[in-house]
C-alpha positions, 0 to 999 in steps of 0.5 A: 932432433927427436930422431937419431937418424938425422944425426951423422957425425959425433959432433952432430950428436954432441950438438943434439945433447947440448940442445937438451942442456946436457953437459958433455965431455970428451972420452978417449976413442973406444974408451970410457976414460976422459980424454981431457985433463979434468972433467969435474969442471963440466959438472958445474958448467957446460963446455963452450962451442969451441971446446965441443968442436975441438973434441968432436970435429974430425976426431974419433973421441967418444962422448960422455954425458954428465949426470946430476944437477947441471944436466938435470938427468940421472941414469939407471945403468942395468947389467944385461938383458935378464937384469933389465927384465928383473928391473921392469918386473920390479917396477910393474909390481910396485904395490902402489902401481904407478902407471905413469912410471911404468910408461915413463920407463918404457918411453924414456931415453934408452941406450944399449951400450956396446957391452949390451947393458941398458941405460935408462935416462930420466930428467929430474928437477934439481930443486927437488934434490937440494944440495946435501940431498943430491941423487948420488951414484949408488948401487941399487941392486946386486946379484949376490950369486954372481961371480967376478966374471959375471956380475949383475947389478943395477946402478944409479948414475947421479951427481958427479957421474957420467954415462957413455952415449951414442955414437960412442964405440965400446972397446969391443968395437960395438957402437952404443945405440939410442933406442928412444931418441934423446928425450928423457922423461921427467920424473918427480922425486916421489917416482924416483924414490919408488924406483930406488927404494 
């Protein structure tokens, strides 16, 4: 399923994500909070088809995708449009310009969140990040001039994290949208270190 236009129900999306070998969890309707007692087991094993059906058939639950080793993906979570432009300029100005990296960032799975933020989702090879040296959840950049109501930052969502994905609904009523389909582009450890360096 390259094209999100074919996806109708939340369950269709859930199946499309699991077809990509993503581990997914159920979130409360219009929320980022899990609707299940514990989501940590799904950082080490995928949910069953029965669990997916109970979570997403005829419910209004949102969907979360686990980041890290099990799904072999990580996300760059970017606050707002200006911060996104700042991030793209940073990548394009890397001293050893990596054309492939610039193209990957523009073509990879991209989600516009209900609040207008951008999540860029990439594949990685877990073997390049052995246990003890995982891609951790971390803040890559923070606007020191921002106040509490208007914070701007760029976060990496890696091991032990998750992202909210389409067709989830934000608590403001807006839908999360897929920009480039469900195909994260694989980055090497070297490329990832350039992004997070």
